[in-house]
C-alpha positions as semicolon CSV with decimal commas, in nm:
position;residue;x (nm);y (nm);z (nm)
1;X;12,539;-1,594;5,973
2;X;12,207;-1,689;5,818
3;X;12,209;-1,857;5,480
4;X;12,025;-1,720;5,178
5;X;11,678;-1,829;5,069
6;X;11,643;-1,859;4,689
7;X;11,320;-1,929;4,501
8;X;11,285;-2,053;4,143
9;X;10,948;-1,984;3,977
10;X;10,782;-2,011;3,635
11;X;10,514;-2,186;3,436
12;X;10,530;-2,560;3,372
13;X;10,810;-2,666;3,137
14;X;11,054;-2,375;3,177
15;X;11,317;-2,587;3,352
16;X;11,281;-2,486;3,718
17;X;11,377;-2,823;3,863
18;X;11,681;-2,859;3,635
19;X;11,813;-2,515;3,728
20;X;11,744;-2,573;4,098
21;X;11,956;-2,892;4,090
22;X;12,233;-2,717;3,899
23;X;12,241;-2,440;4,161
24;X;12,253;-2,697;4,441
25;X;12,549;-2,875;4,280
26;X;12,729;-2,544;4,222
27;X;12,698;-2,421;4,579
28;X;12,793;-2,759;4,722
29;X;13,112;-2,752;4,515
30;X;13,180;-2,412;4,672
31;X;13,167;-2,575;5,013
32;X;12,820;-2,452;5,113
33;X;12,558;-2,652;5,298
34;X;12,260;-2,668;5,062
35;X;11,902;-2,791;5,089
36;X;11,687;-2,819;4,778
37;X;11,318;-2,817;4,856
38;X;10,998;-2,778;4,654
39;X;10,628;-2,707;4,663
40;X;10,413;-2,904;4,695
41;X;10,641;-3,056;4,960
42;X;10,691;-3,424;5,038
43;X;10,503;-3,373;5,365
44;X;10,152;-3,477;5,465
45;X;9,969;-3,194;5,289
46;X;10,204;-3,194;4,993
47;X;10,128;-3,559;4,921
48;X;9,754;-3,487;4,923
49;X;9,806;-3,198;4,680
50;X;10,016;-3,408;4,442
51;X;9,744;-3,672;4,419
52;X;9,467;-3,416;4,369
53;X;9,662;-3,238;4,094
54;X;9,638;-3,556;3,887
55;X;9,261;-3,582;3,914
56;X;9,139;-3,224;3,950
57;X;9,102;-2,995;4,250
58;X;8,864;-2,715;4,343
59;X;9,063;-2,385;4,326
60;X;8,960;-2,270;4,677
61;X;9,050;-2,613;4,814
62;X;9,387;-2,574;4,640
63;X;9,448;-2,234;4,802
64;X;9,381;-2,373;5,149
65;X;9,575;-2,697;5,102
66;X;9,876;-2,513;4,962
67;X;9,856;-2,271;5,256
68;X;9,870;-2,562;5,504
69;X;10,160;-2,720;5,316
70;X;10,341;-2,387;5,302
71;X;10,288;-2,317;5,673
72;X;10,482;-2,634;5,759
73;X;10,736;-2,566;5,482
74;X;10,816;-2,214;5,599
75;X;10,893;-2,333;5,952
76;X;11,150;-2,574;5,805
77;X;11,295;-2,306;5,574
78;X;11,345;-2,067;5,868
79;X;11,522;-2,337;6,069
80;X;11,757;-2,425;5,783
81;X;11,841;-2,061;5,709
82;X;11,921;-2,001;6,077
83;X;12,157;-2,300;6,064
84;X;12,346;-2,147;5,771
85;X;12,212;-2,349;5,480
86;X;12,158;-2,219;5,128
87;X;11,789;-2,301;5,081
88;X;11,666;-2,333;4,722
89;X;11,292;-2,379;4,670
90;X;11,145;-2,503;4,343
91;X;10,824;-2,295;4,367
92;X;10,692;-2,090;4,660
93;X;10,383;-1,884;4,745
94;X;10,411;-1,684;4,422
95;X;10,289;-2,003;4,252
96;X;9,964;-1,988;4,446
97;X;9,903;-1,631;4,332
98;X;9,988;-1,720;3,972
99;X;9,815;-2,058;3,944
100;X;9,511;-2,035;4,170
101;X;9,478;-1,672;4,066
102;X;9,454;-1,784;3,703
103;X;9,172;-2,025;3,788
104;X;8,979;-1,797;4,024
105;X;9,038;-1,459;3,856
106;X;9,208;-1,135;3,959
107;X;8,931;-1,053;4,207
108;X;9,053;-1,342;4,427
109;X;9,418;-1,236;4,430
110;X;9,385;-1,032;4,749
111;X;9,216;-1,329;4,918
112;X;9,499;-1,564;4,817
113;X;9,759;-1,320;4,950
114;X;9,570;-1,271;5,279
115;X;9,549;-1,648;5,337
116;X;9,929;-1,677;5,319
117;X;10,031;-1,341;5,464
118;X;10,059;-1,438;5,835
119;X;10,342;-1,687;5,784
120;X;10,523;-1,591;5,463
121;X;10,902;-1,567;5,486
122;X;11,030;-1,350;5,202
123;X;11,314;-1,498;4,993
124;X;11,635;-1,305;4,931
125;X;11,578;-1,348;4,559
126;X;11,310;-1,502;4,337
127;X;11,410;-1,606;3,987
128;X;11,128;-1,613;3,731
129;X;11,226;-1,843;3,445
130;X;11,013;-1,722;3,158
131;X;10,903;-1,871;2,824
132;X;10,586;-1,855;2,612
133;X;10,343;-2,138;2,705
134;X;10,365;-2,302;2,362
135;X;10,742;-2,339;2,401
136;X;10,717;-2,463;2,760
137;X;10,441;-2,716;2,690
138;X;10,638;-2,861;2,396
139;X;10,920;-2,928;2,640
140;X;10,678;-3,115;2,867
141;X;10,548;-3,320;2,574
142;X;10,905;-3,415;2,488
143;X;10,978;-3,528;2,842
144;X;10,911;-3,869;2,996
145;X;10,654;-3,742;3,246
146;X;10,404;-4,020;3,324
147;X;10,100;-3,803;3,389
148;X;9,953;-3,466;3,298
149;X;9,840;-3,222;3,567
150;X;9,525;-3,010;3,560
151;X;9,712;-2,686;3,489
152;X;9,883;-2,809;3,172
153;X;9,677;-2,647;2,897
154;X;9,794;-2,354;2,691
155;X;9,516;-2,102;2,766
156;X;9,551;-2,148;3,140
157;X;9,931;-2,132;3,118
158;X;9,898;-1,798;2,935
159;X;9,703;-1,657;3,230
160;X;9,953;-1,802;3,475
161;X;10,243;-1,648;3,286
162;X;10,067;-1,308;3,283
163;X;10,024;-1,332;3,660
164;X;10,391;-1,418;3,710
165;X;10,513;-1,130;3,493
166;X;10,285;-0,886;3,673
167;X;10,412;-1,009;4,010
168;X;10,775;-0,991;3,899
169;X;10,743;-0,627;3,794
170;X;10,582;-0,536;4,128
171;X;10,826;-0,707;4,365
172;X;11,182;-0,587;4,416
173;X;11,331;-0,932;4,488
174;X;11,230;-1,079;4,147
175;X;11,461;-1,126;3,848
176;X;11,317;-1,238;3,512
177;X;11,527;-1,468;3,292
178;X;11,416;-1,550;2,938
179;X;11,458;-1,923;2,871
180;X;11,297;-1,926;2,525
181;X;11,609;-2,011;2,325
182;X;11,853;-2,096;2,598
183;X;11,998;-2,437;2,671
184;X;11,985;-2,526;3,045
185;X;12,357;-2,445;3,083
186;X;12,303;-2,089;2,953
187;X;11,998;-2,038;3,173
188;X;12,197;-2,162;3,471
189;X;12,479;-1,914;3,403
190;X;12,233;-1,623;3,378
191;X;12,059;-1,737;3,695
192;X;12,385;-1,765;3,887
193;X;12,497;-1,418;3,774
194;X;12,164;-1,272;3,889
195;X;12,188;-1,444;4,228
196;X;12,550;-1,342;4,288
197;X;12,470;-0,983;4,193
198;X;12,160;-0,961;4,411
199;X;12,281;-1,137;4,727
200;X;12,659;-1,128;4,698
201;X;12,716;-1,058;5,068
202;X;12,495;-1,344;5,186
203;X;12,691;-1,590;4,973
204;X;13,014;-1,508;5,161
205;X;12,909;-1,677;5,484
């Protein structure tokens, strides 16, 4: 039986990576084979993206580079799912719509979707961890991150959050979880409940 494909999304600072690791540990304790992946990936195109995010990147260039990175990523996701792994991705193509869409404007959203459409593999569930940008950016400031990326300013994060919320209300596989006041443990519990409710049968493999 194929394993489930789970995506964790949200603006910077909502705790995506923390929750993704907590999910991985949980499912491994349950005896599942788990792969935690992320976008940008650690592959050839992902490394280029990570460097460019530190210095600034043209939005159209970002769309195309992320599409190349995602093309390779999706092939790996499909293989792992076929082999029965629980695949958890910290970000997926929704991020391109939300982030590059915020920079380019709503009129480019259809273009961004079309670029990715030929090779997108839909997740079983996408969790949107939500918080106001001022709350999320304060969390980043309190972390030990060594550099600041081009997207980390409050006005842009507001647009990104709006894009995410609009996407989440349009797509049936999205669940929104409010992380504003929650400790990571509480957010994890809510996330796990949502996943088990949405894809209960797939978790029995």
